[in-house]
C-alpha positions in Angstrom: -14.5 24.1 -16.9 -17.6 24.3 -14.7 -20.0 21.5 -13.7 -23.0 21.8 -11.8 -24.2 19.7 -8.8 -28.1 19.6 -9.3 -29.3 19.3 -6.0 -32.0 22.0 -6.4 -31.9 24.4 -3.5 -28.6 22.7 -2.2 -26.7 22.5 -5.9 -23.4 24.5 -6.3 -20.9 24.9 -9.1 -17.5 22.8 -9.4 -14.8 25.0 -11.0 -12.2 22.8 -12.5 -9.5 25.1 -13.9 -5.7 25.7 -13.6 -5.1 28.6 -11.4 -8.7 29.3 -10.2 -7.4 29.6 -7.0 -6.4 33.5 -8.0 -9.9 33.8 -9.0 -12.1 32.7 -6.3 -13.9 36.4 -5.9 -14.7 36.4 -9.4 -17.1 33.6 -8.6 -18.3 33.7 -5.0 -18.9 36.5 -2.5 -16.1 37.2 -0.3 -17.1 40.6 0.8 -17.6 39.5 4.3 -16.0 37.8 7.4 -14.3 34.6 6.0 -12.3 32.0 7.9 -9.8 30.2 5.8 -9.0 26.8 7.5 -5.8 24.8 6.5 -3.3 22.6 7.6 0.4 23.0 8.4 1.2 20.9 5.5 -0.3 23.2 2.8 1.9 26.1 1.1 1.0 29.2 3.5 0.8 30.9 0.0 -2.4 29.3 -1.0 -3.8 30.9 1.8 -2.7 34.0 1.7 -3.4 34.3 -2.1 -7.3 33.5 -0.8 -7.2 36.1 2.2 -6.0 38.6 -0.4 -9.4 38.3 -2.3 -11.4 38.8 1.1 -12.7 41.8 2.8 -12.2 40.5 6.2 -9.9 37.4 5.9 -8.7 35.5 8.6 -6.4 32.1 8.6 -6.5 29.4 10.9 -3.9 26.8 10.7 -4.3 23.1 12.2 -2.1 20.3 12.4 -1.6 17.9 9.2 -3.1 14.7 9.6 -6.0 12.5 10.8 -5.6 13.2 14.4 -7.2 16.9 13.7 -10.5 15.4 12.8 -11.4 15.6 16.3 -13.9 16.9 19.1 -11.1 19.0 20.2 -10.0 21.0 17.2 -13.6 21.0 16.3 -13.8 23.1 19.6 -11.2 25.3 18.6 -12.3 26.2 15.1 -15.7 26.8 16.6 -14.4 29.2 19.4 -12.2 31.1 16.8 -14.9 31.9 14.7 -17.1 33.1 18.0 -14.1 35.1 18.8 -13.9 37.0 15.6 -17.9 37.6 15.7 -18.6 35.1 12.7 -22.4 35.4 11.8 -24.6 33.2 9.6 -23.7 35.6 6.7 -20.1 34.7 7.1 -18.1 31.8 5.7 -15.5 29.3 5.9 -13.0 28.3 3.5 -11.7 24.7 3.6 -8.7 25.0 1.9 -6.7 21.6 2.3 -7.0 18.0 1.8 -9.8 15.5 3.0 -9.3 16.3 6.7 -9.4 19.9 6.7 -12.4 19.6 4.4 -14.3 17.3 6.7 -13.5 19.1 9.7 -14.2 22.6 8.3 -17.6 21.3 6.9 -18.7 19.9 9.9 -17.7 22.9 11.7 -19.8 25.2 8.7 -22.7 22.6 9.2 -22.7 23.3 13.0 -22.1 26.7 14.1 -25.2 28.9 14.3 -26.8 25.8 12.9 -25.1 26.2 9.5 -22.8 28.9 7.7 -21.4 28.9 4.2 -18.7 26.8 3.5 -16.4 26.8 0.2 -14.2 24.0 -0.5 -11.0 24.3 -2.3 -9.0 21.0 -2.3 -5.4 20.8 -2.7 -4.8 17.1 -2.8 -5.9 14.3 -5.6 -8.1 12.8 -2.7 -10.1 16.0 -2.1 -10.4 16.8 -5.6 -11.4 13.7 -6.9 -13.8 13.0 -3.9 -14.0 14.2 -0.6 -14.6 17.8 -1.4 -17.9 17.4 -3.3 -21.0 15.4 -2.2 -21.4 17.2 1.0 -20.1 14.3 3.6 -18.6 16.2 6.7 -17.4 14.5 9.7 -15.0 14.0 12.7 -13.5 10.8 14.1 -14.4 9.5 17.7 -11.7 7.5 19.3 -10.4 5.4 16.3 -13.4 5.1 14.5 -13.3 7.6 11.3 -16.0 9.7 10.3 -18.5 8.4 13.0 -19.8 11.9 14.0 -20.7 14.2 10.9 -23.5 15.5 8.8 -24.5 15.7 5.0 -24.0 19.7 4.2 -23.6 20.5 0.8 -20.9 23.6 -0.1 -21.3 26.6 -1.8 -18.9 26.2 -4.3 -16.0 23.9 -5.1 -13.0 25.2 -6.7 -10.4 22.6 -7.9 -6.9 24.0 -9.2 -5.1 21.1 -10.5 -1.8 23.4 -10.2 -2.1 23.1 -5.9 -1.1 19.4 -6.7 2.6 20.6 -7.7 3.5 21.0 -4.2 1.8 17.1 -3.0 4.2 14.9 -2.1 4.2 11.8 -4.4 2.9 9.3 -1.9 -0.1 11.6 -1.5 -0.7 12.2 -4.8 -0.9 8.8 -6.0 -3.0 8.1 -2.6 -5.6 10.1 -4.0 -5.8 8.7 -7.2 -7.2 5.1 -5.5 -10.6 7.2 -5.7 -10.6 7.9 -9.3 -9.6 4.4 -9.8 -12.7 3.2 -7.8 -14.7 5.7 -9.8 -13.7 3.6 -13.0 -14.0 0.2 -11.4 -17.6 1.0 -10.6 -19.2 3.3 -13.0 -16.6 4.4 -15.8 -14.4 1.5 -17.4 -13.0 4.2 -19.8 -11.6 6.0 -16.8 -10.2 2.8 -15.5 -8.8 2.0 -19.1 -7.0 5.5 -18.7 -4.8 4.2 -15.6 -3.6 1.1 -17.5 -2.6 2.3 -20.8 -1.7 5.9 -20.7 0.5 8.4 -18.7 -1.5 9.5 -15.6 0.5 12.5 -15.4 -0.3 13.8 -18.9 -4.1 12.9 -18.4 -4.6 14.2 -14.9 -7.4 16.8 -15.6 -9.0 14.1 -17.6 -9.0 11.6 -14.7 -10.1 14.4 -12.5 -12.7 15.2 -14.6 -14.0 12.2 -15.3 -13.8 11.0 -11.6 -15.9 14.2 -10.7 -18.7 13.3 -13.4 -19.0 10.0 -11.5 -19.5 11.5 -8.0 -21.8 14.0 -9.6 -24.1 11.5 -11.4 -24.3 9.6 -8.1 -25.1 12.0 -5.8 -27.4 13.9 -7.8 -29.7 11.0 -7.9 -29.1 9.9 -4.0 -27.7 12.8 -1.8 -28.1 10.9 1.5 -26.5 7.4 0.6 -30.1 6.1 0.8 -29.5 3.6 -1.9 -27.2 4.0 -5.0 -24.9 6.3 -3.5 -23.4 3.5 -1.5 -21.8 2.4 -4.6 -19.1 5.1 -3.6 -18.2 3.0 -0.5 -16.5 0.4 -2.7 -13.3 -0.8 -0.9 -14.3 1.3 2.1 -15.9 -0.9 4.6 -12.5 -3.3 5.2 -10.5 -0.3 4.2 -11.7 1.9 7.0 -11.5 -1.2 9.5 -7.7 -1.6 8.3 -7.0 2.3 8.5 -8.4 2.2 12.1 -6.7 -1.0 13.3 -3.1 0.9 12.2 -4.6 3.8 14.0 -5.1 6.3 11.4 -1.5 6.7 10.8 0.4 4.1 9.1 -1.3 3.8 5.9 -2.9 6.9 3.9 -7.0 6.4 3.3 -6.5 5.7 -0.3 -3.6 2.6 0.6 -6.4 1.4 2.8 -9.1 1.4 0.3 -7.1 -0.1 -2.3 -6.7 -3.2 0.0 -10.6 -3.1 0.5 -11.4 -3.2 -2.9 -9.6 -6.4 -3.3 -12.0 -8.5 -1.3 -14.7 -7.7 -3.4 -13.5 -7.8 -7.1 -15.2 -11.0 -8.1 -13.5 -11.4 -11.9 -10.1 -12.8 -11.2 -9.2 -11.2 -14.6 -10.1 -7.9 -13.6 -8.3 -8.3 -10.0 -4.9 -8.9 -11.9 -5.6 -5.9 -13.9 -6.1 -3.8 -10.7 -3.0 -5.6 -9.2 -1.2 -4.1 -12.6 -2.5 -0.6 -12.0 -1.6 -0.5 -8.2 2.0 -1.7 -9.1 1.9 1.6 -11.3 0.6 3.5 -8.4 3.1 2.0 -6.0 0.5 0.7 -3.7 1.5 -1.1 -0.5 1.2 -4.9 -0.2 -1.9 -5.9 2.0 -0.2 -6.1 5.4 -0.8 -8.9 8.1 -3.2 -8.0 10.6 -5.1 -9.4 13.6 -8.5 -10.3 11.7 -10.8 -10.3 14.8 -9.8 -7.0 15.8 -10.4 -5.5 12.4 -13.6 -7.3 12.1 -14.6 -5.7 15.8 -13.7 -1.9 14.1 -15.6 -2.9 11.4 -18.6 -3.6 13.5 -18.6 -0.2 14.6 -18.8 1.2 10.9 -21.6 3.9 10.7 -22.7 1.6 7.6 -23.6 -1.1 9.5 -27.6 -2.0 10.3 -28.0 -4.0 13.3 -25.9 -7.3 12.1 -25.8 -6.6 8.5 -24.1 -4.1 6.1 -24.5 -3.2 2.7 -21.2 -4.3 0.8 -20.6 -3.1 -2.5 -19.3 -5.5 -5.5 -17.9 -5.3 -8.6 -18.5 -8.5 -11.2 -17.0 -6.6 -14.2 -15.2 -3.4 -14.7 -17.4 -0.4 -14.7 -20.7 -2.2 -13.0 -20.9 -2.3 -8.9 -23.6 -4.1 -7.4 -24.9 -3.7 -4.0 -25.5 -6.5 -1.7 -27.0 -6.8 2.2 -24.6 -9.2 4.0 -24.5 -10.4 7.7 -21.4 -9.1 9.4 -20.5 -12.8 10.6 -20.1 -13.4 6.5 -17.7 -10.7 6.2 -15.5 -12.2 8.9 -15.0 -15.0 6.6 -14.0 -13.0 3.6 -11.2 -11.3 6.3 
């Protein structure tokens, strides 16, 4: 099926279809130089499948993991584009999870002030969330996504078959972003997690999650207002992720922890706990609250000494509240 993200001149199609990895060239021009950026955790056969559809395709493999969202990898990729003579008419294919999508997108936004990027997400996290919406970024020190841009892809290809090679922990980790989408805007999506088999309803979960994000992004591309609801769980979640040096816990796992602080209905919180058990989410660990607070203060969403927090008071409805940073310390 095809969804269109309506952002006028920045609009693009999302293709959600099993086997679409083998048909990318049916939808978009690959008769030019194409840099396929992937990581060493993604089966090489996926990159070669795309390369075979290109007139001039090059594969660049980065190391798997959050450490690749760095200035050094950003430079490495830009230098590779330069060495192969890439021009503004050429393009990048981001083939992998959120790390690959983020760093590739930021390279595309920056190289020659912008070349085309095509997102082909291969993890639940990137298929549900990070591959659409145009947020691209790298980390600095231990602060996530502090250097970045809004830069929309030319197309997104979501092939659920690529999830078959994903480790189970990573598969479940990404589903947290779909659960988040249900909590903030789609109570029927949340109900799927509660009462149905996730594997049997995977495409429904992907589709409904994409609809939530598409609707929000179309109304607020640059996160000036409504789009902030997509940050539910991320403010404290990112700080916990940074506290553990971006490697002990996965992104979705930290978001699952961060959401708990701002679900105000205790019965709903119990329902969420039951879904977490189903997804085998880790328990909230102990941490130095002052250090987590200091990391939280570096969040790019902070505005002076306040930050906009997303709260869920009932399933399917999120509200935004500007909160003083000192008050968030009380929540911690």
